[in-house]
PQR file with spaces between the fields and no chain letter, atoms N, CA, C, O and H, PARSE charges and radii, in Angstrom:
ATOM       1  N    MET     1      50.132  -16.589   62.511 -0.4000 1.5000
ATOM       2  CA   MET     1      49.831  -15.165   62.126 -0.0000 2.0000
ATOM       3  C    MET     1      48.390  -15.075   61.788  0.5500 1.7000
ATOM       4  O    MET     1      47.821  -16.011   61.227 -0.5500 1.4000
ATOM       5  N    ALA     2      47.792  -13.992   62.107 -0.4000 1.5000
ATOM       6  CA   ALA     2      46.357  -13.832   61.898 -0.0000 2.0000
ATOM       7  C    ALA     2      46.023  -13.560   60.432  0.5500 1.7000
ATOM       8  O    ALA     2      46.813  -12.971   59.694 -0.5500 1.4000
ATOM       9  H    ALA     2      48.254  -13.232   62.563  0.4000 1.0000
ATOM      10  N    LYS     3      44.885  -13.984   60.049 -0.4000 1.5000
ATOM      11  CA   LYS     3      44.468  -13.833   58.590 -0.0000 2.0000
ATOM      12  C    LYS     3      44.315  -12.283   58.322  0.5500 1.7000
ATOM      13  O    LYS     3      43.954  -11.526   59.223 -0.5500 1.4000
ATOM      14  H    LYS     3      44.243  -14.462   60.648  0.4000 1.0000
ATOM      15  N    ALA     4      44.598  -11.853   57.073 -0.4000 1.5000
ATOM      16  CA   ALA     4      44.202  -10.620   56.652 -0.0000 2.0000
ATOM      17  C    ALA     4      42.663  -10.516   56.652  0.5500 1.7000
ATOM      18  O    ALA     4      42.018  -11.474   56.224 -0.5500 1.4000
ATOM      19  H    ALA     4      44.891  -12.468   56.341  0.4000 1.0000
ATOM      20  N    PRO     5      41.999   -9.349   57.132 -0.5600 1.5000
ATOM      21  CA   PRO     5      40.581   -9.320   57.192  0.2800 2.0000
ATOM      22  C    PRO     5      40.048   -9.142   55.850  0.5500 1.7000
ATOM      23  O    PRO     5      40.660   -8.588   54.936 -0.5500 1.4000
ATOM      24  N    ILE     6      38.710   -9.708   55.764 -0.4000 1.5000
ATOM      25  CA   ILE     6      38.087   -9.498   54.412 -0.0000 2.0000
ATOM      26  C    ILE     6      37.866   -7.990   54.325  0.5500 1.7000
ATOM      27  O    ILE     6      37.530   -7.316   55.299 -0.5500 1.4000
ATOM      28  H    ILE     6      38.213  -10.157   56.506  0.4000 1.0000
ATOM      29  N    GLY     7      38.079   -7.492   53.079 -0.4000 1.5000
ATOM      30  CA   GLY     7      38.101   -6.083   52.887 -0.0000 2.0000
ATOM      31  C    GLY     7      39.477   -5.519   52.669  0.5500 1.7000
ATOM      32  O    GLY     7      39.606   -4.387   52.205 -0.5500 1.4000
ATOM      33  H    GLY     7      38.352   -8.040   52.288  0.4000 1.0000
ATOM      34  N    THR     8      40.501   -6.260   52.984 -0.4000 1.5000
ATOM      35  CA   THR     8      41.802   -5.741   52.878 -0.0000 2.0000
ATOM      36  C    THR     8      42.123   -5.462   51.486  0.5500 1.7000
ATOM      37  O    THR     8      41.714   -6.222   50.608 -0.5500 1.4000
ATOM      38  H    THR     8      40.396   -7.180   53.361  0.4000 1.0000
ATOM      39  N    THR     9      42.850   -4.395   51.200 -0.4000 1.5000
ATOM      40  CA   THR     9      43.139   -4.116   49.740 -0.0000 2.0000
ATOM      41  C    THR     9      44.707   -3.886   49.597  0.5500 1.7000
ATOM      42  O    THR     9      45.451   -3.463   50.482 -0.5500 1.4000
ATOM      43  H    THR     9      43.183   -3.778   51.913  0.4000 1.0000
ATOM      44  N    ARG    10      45.033   -4.228   48.384 -0.4000 1.5000
ATOM      45  CA   ARG    10      46.391   -4.172   47.922 -0.0000 2.0000
ATOM      46  C    ARG    10      46.423   -3.646   46.440  0.5500 1.7000
ATOM      47  O    ARG    10      45.406   -3.745   45.755 -0.5500 1.4000
ATOM      48  H    ARG    10      44.428   -4.571   47.666  0.4000 1.0000
ATOM      49  N    LYS    11      47.576   -3.087   45.932 -0.4000 1.5000
ATOM      50  CA   LYS    11      47.623   -2.650   44.650 -0.0000 2.0000
ATOM      51  C    LYS    11      48.345   -3.529   43.703  0.5500 1.7000
ATOM      52  O    LYS    11      49.021   -4.458   44.146 -0.5500 1.4000
ATOM      53  H    LYS    11      48.403   -3.006   46.489  0.4000 1.0000
ATOM      54  N    THR    12      48.249   -3.295   42.384 -0.4000 1.5000
ATOM      55  CA   THR    12      48.963   -4.178   41.465 -0.0000 2.0000
ATOM      56  C    THR    12      50.500   -4.086   41.745  0.5500 1.7000
ATOM      57  O    THR    12      51.005   -3.004   42.045 -0.5500 1.4000
ATOM      58  H    THR    12      47.700   -2.541   42.025  0.4000 1.0000
ATOM      59  N    GLY    13      51.158   -5.109   41.656 -0.4000 1.5000
ATOM      60  CA   GLY    13      52.503   -5.131   41.949 -0.0000 2.0000
ATOM      61  C    GLY    13      53.038   -5.511   43.303  0.5500 1.7000
ATOM      62  O    GLY    13      54.195   -5.871   43.521 -0.5500 1.4000
ATOM      63  H    GLY    13      50.748   -5.988   41.412  0.4000 1.0000
ATOM      64  N    GLU    14      51.951   -5.378   44.301 -0.4000 1.5000
ATOM      65  CA   GLU    14      52.240   -5.751   45.650 -0.0000 2.0000
ATOM      66  C    GLU    14      52.157   -7.275   45.774  0.5500 1.7000
ATOM      67  O    GLU    14      51.645   -7.961   44.889 -0.5500 1.4000
ATOM      68  H    GLU    14      51.011   -5.086   44.123  0.4000 1.0000
ATOM      69  N    LYS    15      52.679   -7.790   46.909 -0.4000 1.5000
ATOM      70  CA   LYS    15      52.589   -9.216   47.167 -0.0000 2.0000
ATOM      71  C    LYS    15      51.320   -9.498   47.953  0.5500 1.7000
ATOM      72  O    LYS    15      50.946   -8.711   48.823 -0.5500 1.4000
ATOM      73  H    LYS    15      53.095   -7.233   47.627  0.4000 1.0000
ATOM      74  N    CYS    16      50.645  -10.620   47.660 -0.4000 1.5000
ATOM      75  CA   CYS    16      49.311  -10.973   48.251 -0.0000 2.0000
ATOM      76  C    CYS    16      49.579  -11.389   49.769  0.5500 1.7000
ATOM      77  O    CYS    16      50.448  -12.210   50.064 -0.5500 1.4000
ATOM      78  H    CYS    16      50.949  -11.260   46.954  0.4000 1.0000
ATOM      79  N    PRO    17      48.825  -10.803   50.640 -0.5600 1.5000
ATOM      80  CA   PRO    17      49.116  -11.151   52.084  0.2800 2.0000
ATOM      81  C    PRO    17      48.097  -12.336   52.560  0.5500 1.7000
ATOM      82  O    PRO    17      48.208  -12.798   53.696 -0.5500 1.4000
ATOM      83  N    GLU    18      47.202  -12.764   51.748 -0.4000 1.5000
ATOM      84  CA   GLU    18      46.301  -13.703   52.103 -0.0000 2.0000
ATOM      85  C    GLU    18      45.805  -14.577   50.934  0.5500 1.7000
ATOM      86  O    GLU    18      45.410  -13.952   49.950 -0.5500 1.4000
ATOM      87  H    GLU    18      47.112  -12.389   50.825  0.4000 1.0000
ATOM      88  N    SER    19      45.763  -15.896   50.884 -0.4000 1.5000
ATOM      89  CA   SER    19      45.111  -16.723   49.832 -0.0000 2.0000
ATOM      90  C    SER    19      43.681  -16.478   49.842  0.5500 1.7000
ATOM      91  O    SER    19      43.057  -16.504   50.903 -0.5500 1.4000
ATOM      92  H    SER    19      46.084  -16.404   51.683  0.4000 1.0000
ATOM      93  N    GLY    20      43.078  -16.224   48.641 -0.4000 1.5000
ATOM      94  CA   GLY    20      41.601  -16.021   48.554 -0.0000 2.0000
ATOM      95  C    GLY    20      41.233  -15.590   47.368  0.5500 1.7000
ATOM      96  O    GLY    20      41.995  -15.686   46.406 -0.5500 1.4000
ATOM      97  H    GLY    20      43.585  -16.204   47.779  0.4000 1.0000
ATOM      98  N    VAL    21      40.017  -15.057   47.271 -0.4000 1.5000
ATOM      99  CA   VAL    21      39.451  -14.338   46.028 -0.0000 2.0000
ATOM     100  C    VAL    21      39.472  -12.822   46.212  0.5500 1.7000
ATOM     101  O    VAL    21      38.979  -12.214   47.162 -0.5500 1.4000
ATOM     102  H    VAL    21      39.397  -14.979   48.052  0.4000 1.0000
ATOM     103  N    TRP    22      40.130  -12.290   45.141 -0.4000 1.5000
ATOM     104  CA   TRP    22      40.287  -10.888   45.258 -0.0000 2.0000
ATOM     105  C    TRP    22      39.449  -10.220   44.077  0.5500 1.7000
ATOM     106  O    TRP    22      39.348  -10.812   43.003 -0.5500 1.4000
ATOM     107  H    TRP    22      40.530  -12.784   44.369  0.4000 1.0000
ATOM     108  N    LYS    23      38.906   -9.094   44.271 -0.4000 1.5000
ATOM     109  CA   LYS    23      38.169   -8.348   43.351 -0.0000 2.0000
ATOM     110  C    LYS    23      38.795   -7.029   42.918  0.5500 1.7000
ATOM     111  O    LYS    23      39.175   -6.222   43.767 -0.5500 1.4000
ATOM     112  H    LYS    23      38.989   -8.614   45.144  0.4000 1.0000
ATOM     113  N    ALA    24      38.909   -6.796   41.622 -0.4000 1.5000
ATOM     114  CA   ALA    24      39.450   -5.510   41.086 -0.0000 2.0000
ATOM     115  C    ALA    24      38.515   -4.434   41.474  0.5500 1.7000
ATOM     116  O    ALA    24      37.310   -4.601   41.286 -0.5500 1.4000
ATOM     117  H    ALA    24      38.601   -7.451   40.932  0.4000 1.0000
ATOM     118  N    GLN    25      38.969   -3.337   42.003 -0.4000 1.5000
ATOM     119  CA   GLN    25      38.090   -2.119   42.357 -0.0000 2.0000
ATOM     120  C    GLN    25      38.218   -1.188   41.063  0.5500 1.7000
ATOM     121  O    GLN    25      38.897   -0.161   41.080 -0.5500 1.4000
ATOM     122  H    GLN    25      39.948   -3.201   42.155  0.4000 1.0000
ATOM     123  N    SER    26      37.543   -1.606   39.991 -0.4000 1.5000
ATOM     124  CA   SER    26      37.629   -0.854   38.802 -0.0000 2.0000
ATOM     125  C    SER    26      36.246   -1.239   38.013  0.5500 1.7000
ATOM     126  O    SER    26      35.500   -2.152   38.367 -0.5500 1.4000
ATOM     127  H    SER    26      36.991   -2.440   39.977  0.4000 1.0000
ATOM     128  N    THR    27      36.045   -0.438   36.949 -0.4000 1.5000
ATOM     129  CA   THR    27      34.872   -0.613   36.083 -0.0000 2.0000
ATOM     130  C    THR    27      35.364   -0.936   34.658  0.5500 1.7000
ATOM     131  O    THR    27      35.961   -0.029   34.078 -0.5500 1.4000
ATOM     132  H    THR    27      36.652    0.303   36.662  0.4000 1.0000
ATOM     133  N    PRO    28      35.188   -2.137   34.003 -0.5600 1.5000
ATOM     134  CA   PRO    28      34.451   -3.133   34.662  0.2800 2.0000
ATOM     135  C    PRO    28      35.332   -3.777   35.696  0.5500 1.7000
ATOM     136  O    PRO    28      36.513   -3.443   35.788 -0.5500 1.4000
ATOM     137  N    SER    29      34.804   -4.679   36.468 -0.4000 1.5000
ATOM     138  CA   SER    29      35.469   -5.390   37.613 -0.0000 2.0000
ATOM     139  C    SER    29      35.616   -6.877   37.236  0.5500 1.7000
ATOM     140  O    SER    29      34.959   -7.393   36.331 -0.5500 1.4000
ATOM     141  H    SER    29      33.844   -4.950   36.393  0.4000 1.0000
ATOM     142  N    THR    30      36.588   -7.581   38.045 -0.4000 1.5000
ATOM     143  CA   THR    30      36.723   -9.009   37.839 -0.0000 2.0000
ATOM     144  C    THR    30      37.119   -9.399   39.107  0.5500 1.7000
ATOM     145  O    THR    30      37.526   -8.610   39.959 -0.5500 1.4000
ATOM     146  H    THR    30      37.121   -7.162   38.780  0.4000 1.0000
ATOM     147  N    THR    31      36.991  -10.798   39.279 -0.4000 1.5000
ATOM     148  CA   THR    31      37.727  -11.479   40.427 -0.0000 2.0000
ATOM     149  C    THR    31      38.773  -12.455   40.127  0.5500 1.7000
ATOM     150  O    THR    31      38.704  -13.094   39.076 -0.5500 1.4000
ATOM     151  H    THR    31      36.660  -11.438   38.586  0.4000 1.0000
ATOM     152  N    ILE    32      39.742  -12.632   40.955 -0.4000 1.5000
ATOM     153  CA   ILE    32      40.795  -13.680   40.648 -0.0000 2.0000
ATOM     154  C    ILE    32      41.142  -14.382   42.048  0.5500 1.7000
ATOM     155  O    ILE    32      41.162  -13.788   43.126 -0.5500 1.4000
ATOM     156  H    ILE    32      39.798  -12.113   41.808  0.4000 1.0000
ATOM     157  N    PRO    33      41.429  -15.825   41.843 -0.5600 1.5000
ATOM     158  CA   PRO    33      41.995  -16.355   43.009  0.2800 2.0000
ATOM     159  C    PRO    33      43.468  -16.091   43.102  0.5500 1.7000
ATOM     160  O    PRO    33      44.150  -16.193   42.082 -0.5500 1.4000
ATOM     161  N    LEU    34      44.001  -15.764   44.231 -0.4000 1.5000
ATOM     162  CA   LEU    34      45.412  -15.486   44.439 -0.0000 2.0000
ATOM     163  C    LEU    34      45.915  -16.112   45.637  0.5500 1.7000
ATOM     164  O    LEU    34      45.230  -16.089   46.660 -0.5500 1.4000
ATOM     165  H    LEU    34      43.447  -15.681   45.059  0.4000 1.0000
ATOM     166  N    SER    35      47.141  -16.714   45.607 -0.4000 1.5000
ATOM     167  CA   SER    35      47.730  -17.327   46.719 -0.0000 2.0000
ATOM     168  C    SER    35      48.613  -16.408   47.419  0.5500 1.7000
ATOM     169  O    SER    35      49.201  -15.530   46.788 -0.5500 1.4000
ATOM     170  H    SER    35      47.697  -16.732   44.776  0.4000 1.0000
ATOM     171  N    GLU    36      48.758  -16.550   48.744 -0.4000 1.5000
ATOM     172  CA   GLU    36      49.670  -15.755   49.502 -0.0000 2.0000
ATOM     173  C    GLU    36      51.059  -15.712   48.994  0.5500 1.7000
ATOM     174  O    GLU    36      51.577  -16.789   48.698 -0.5500 1.4000
ATOM     175  H    GLU    36      48.279  -17.263   49.256  0.4000 1.0000
ATOM     176  N    GLY    37      51.729  -14.622   48.851 -0.4000 1.5000
ATOM     177  CA   GLY    37      53.014  -14.471   48.272 -0.0000 2.0000
ATOM     178  C    GLY    37      53.092  -14.175   46.734  0.5500 1.7000
ATOM     179  O    GLY    37      54.133  -13.828   46.174 -0.5500 1.4000
ATOM     180  H    GLY    37      51.308  -13.747   49.091  0.4000 1.0000
ATOM     181  N    GLU    38      51.812  -14.359   46.070 -0.4000 1.5000
ATOM     182  CA   GLU    38      51.918  -14.069   44.561 -0.0000 2.0000
ATOM     183  C    GLU    38      51.780  -12.559   44.452  0.5500 1.7000
ATOM     184  O    GLU    38      51.360  -11.864   45.377 -0.5500 1.4000
ATOM     185  H    GLU    38      50.967  -14.641   46.525  0.4000 1.0000
ATOM     186  N    THR    39      52.148  -12.103   43.297 -0.4000 1.5000
ATOM     187  CA   THR    39      52.028  -10.577   43.004 -0.0000 2.0000
ATOM     188  C    THR    39      50.767  -10.348   42.337  0.5500 1.7000
ATOM     189  O    THR    39      50.310  -11.103   41.479 -0.5500 1.4000
ATOM     190  H    THR    39      52.488  -12.667   42.545  0.4000 1.0000
ATOM     191  N    PHE    40      50.147   -9.161   42.801 -0.4000 1.5000
ATOM     192  CA   PHE    40      48.903   -8.757   42.109 -0.0000 2.0000
ATOM     193  C    PHE    40      49.184   -8.321   40.677  0.5500 1.7000
ATOM     194  O    PHE    40      50.136   -7.595   40.393 -0.5500 1.4000
ATOM     195  H    PHE    40      50.518   -8.548   43.498  0.4000 1.0000
ATOM     196  N    PRO    41      48.308   -8.799   39.778 -0.5600 1.5000
ATOM     197  CA   PRO    41      48.506   -8.422   38.425  0.2800 2.0000
ATOM     198  C    PRO    41      47.806   -7.144   37.985  0.5500 1.7000
ATOM     199  O    PRO    41      46.925   -6.693   38.717 -0.5500 1.4000
ATOM     200  N    PRO    42      48.111   -6.543   36.893 -0.5600 1.5000
ATOM     201  CA   PRO    42      47.326   -5.448   36.285  0.2800 2.0000
ATOM     202  C    PRO    42      46.048   -6.034   35.787  0.5500 1.7000
ATOM     203  O    PRO    42      45.981   -7.228   35.492 -0.5500 1.4000
ATOM     204  N    TYR    43      45.046   -5.232   35.688 -0.4000 1.5000
ATOM     205  CA   TYR    43      43.790   -5.663   35.028 -0.0000 2.0000
ATOM     206  C    TYR    43      43.371   -4.619   33.886  0.5500 1.7000
ATOM     207  O    TYR    43      43.358   -3.404   34.081 -0.5500 1.4000
ATOM     208  H    TYR    43      45.100   -4.262   35.928  0.4000 1.0000
ATOM     209  N    ASN    44      43.050   -5.193   32.741 -0.4000 1.5000
ATOM     210  CA   ASN    44      42.738   -4.426   31.569 -0.0000 2.0000
ATOM     211  C    ASN    44      43.902   -3.516   31.248  0.5500 1.7000
ATOM     212  O    ASN    44      43.683   -2.384   30.818 -0.5500 1.4000
ATOM     213  H    ASN    44      43.061   -6.180   32.582  0.4000 1.0000
ATOM     214  N    GLY    45      45.157   -3.973   31.442 -0.4000 1.5000
ATOM     215  CA   GLY    45      46.273   -3.260   31.171 -0.0000 2.0000
ATOM     216  C    GLY    45      46.664   -2.133   32.046  0.5500 1.7000
ATOM     217  O    GLY    45      47.573   -1.359   31.746 -0.5500 1.4000
ATOM     218  H    GLY    45      45.335   -4.893   31.791  0.4000 1.0000
ATOM     219  N    LYS    46      45.859   -2.036   33.297 -0.4000 1.5000
ATOM     220  CA   LYS    46      46.214   -0.932   34.130 -0.0000 2.0000
ATOM     221  C    LYS    46      46.425   -1.383   35.599  0.5500 1.7000
ATOM     222  O    LYS    46      45.879   -2.422   35.968 -0.5500 1.4000
ATOM     223  H    LYS    46      45.120   -2.665   33.540  0.4000 1.0000
ATOM     224  N    ALA    47      47.192   -0.655   36.466 -0.4000 1.5000
ATOM     225  CA   ALA    47      47.290   -0.962   37.796 -0.0000 2.0000
ATOM     226  C    ALA    47      45.925   -0.638   38.441  0.5500 1.7000
ATOM     227  O    ALA    47      45.279    0.381   38.199 -0.5500 1.4000
ATOM     228  H    ALA    47      47.636    0.190   36.166  0.4000 1.0000
ATOM     229  N    VAL    48      45.570   -1.594   39.267 -0.4000 1.5000
ATOM     230  CA   VAL    48      44.354   -1.414   40.058 -0.0000 2.0000
ATOM     231  C    VAL    48      44.496   -1.778   41.450  0.5500 1.7000
ATOM     232  O    VAL    48      45.465   -2.419   41.859 -0.5500 1.4000
ATOM     233  H    VAL    48      46.095   -2.421   39.464  0.4000 1.0000
ATOM     234  N    THR    49      43.458   -1.344   42.255 -0.4000 1.5000
ATOM     235  CA   THR    49      43.460   -1.880   43.743 -0.0000 2.0000
ATOM     236  C    THR    49      42.569   -3.115   43.713  0.5500 1.7000
ATOM     237  O    THR    49      41.477   -3.167   43.147 -0.5500 1.4000
ATOM     238  H    THR    49      42.671   -0.823   41.923  0.4000 1.0000
ATOM     239  N    TRP    50      43.207   -4.192   44.445 -0.4000 1.5000
ATOM     240  CA   TRP    50      42.486   -5.486   44.646 -0.0000 2.0000
ATOM     241  C    TRP    50      41.919   -5.531   46.089  0.5500 1.7000
ATOM     242  O    TRP    50      42.572   -5.093   47.036 -0.5500 1.4000
ATOM     243  H    TRP    50      44.094   -4.150   44.904  0.4000 1.0000
ATOM     244  N    LYS    51      40.724   -6.057   46.227 -0.4000 1.5000
ATOM     245  CA   LYS    51      40.069   -6.196   47.534 -0.0000 2.0000
ATOM     246  C    LYS    51      39.719   -7.631   47.856  0.5500 1.7000
ATOM     247  O    LYS    51      39.133   -8.311   47.014 -0.5500 1.4000
ATOM     248  H    LYS    51      40.193   -6.413   45.458  0.4000 1.0000
ATOM     249  N    LEU    52      40.057   -8.132   49.058 -0.4000 1.5000
ATOM     250  CA   LEU    52      39.930   -9.402   49.463 -0.0000 2.0000
ATOM     251  C    LEU    52      38.383   -9.675   49.721  0.5500 1.7000
ATOM     252  O    LEU    52      37.793   -9.015   50.577 -0.5500 1.4000
ATOM     253  H    LEU    52      40.533   -7.580   49.743  0.4000 1.0000
ATOM     254  N    ILE    53      37.774  -10.589   49.026 -0.4000 1.5000
ATOM     255  CA   ILE    53      36.291  -10.684   49.248 -0.0000 2.0000
ATOM     256  C    ILE    53      35.968  -12.083   49.827  0.5500 1.7000
ATOM     257  O    ILE    53      34.844  -12.309   50.273 -0.5500 1.4000
ATOM     258  H    ILE    53      38.254  -11.125   48.331  0.4000 1.0000
ATOM     259  N    SER    54      36.914  -12.997   49.826 -0.4000 1.5000
ATOM     260  CA   SER    54      36.614  -14.323   50.498 -0.0000 2.0000
ATOM     261  C    SER    54      37.957  -15.021   50.610  0.5500 1.7000
ATOM     262  O    SER    54      38.904  -14.797   49.856 -0.5500 1.4000
ATOM     263  H    SER    54      37.827  -12.812   49.463  0.4000 1.0000
ATOM     264  N    TYR    55      37.961  -15.931   51.666 -0.4000 1.5000
ATOM     265  CA   TYR    55      39.145  -16.694   51.898 -0.0000 2.0000
ATOM     266  C    TYR    55      39.136  -17.935   50.902  0.5500 1.7000
ATOM     267  O    TYR    55      38.097  -18.355   50.393 -0.5500 1.4000
ATOM     268  H    TYR    55      37.192  -16.114   52.279  0.4000 1.0000
ATOM     269  N    ALA    56      40.400  -18.482   50.675 -0.4000 1.5000
ATOM     270  CA   ALA    56      40.569  -19.734   49.803 -0.0000 2.0000
ATOM     271  C    ALA    56      40.033  -20.917   50.630  0.5500 1.7000
ATOM     272  O    ALA    56      40.050  -22.055   50.161 -0.5500 1.4000
ATOM     273  H    ALA    56      41.244  -18.140   51.089  0.4000 1.0000
């Protein structure tokens, strides 16, 4: 299966499609390492959109 492209986005609660470093699209922002199949967490107590910025 092909890798999810850099820039792929997913929302809190969705399953991670690609292991890598994901950045919260919020202010302030943060990055997290997430493995394929894990669930995207909330950030600062809120649902956010996460963007893939690099592969694991």
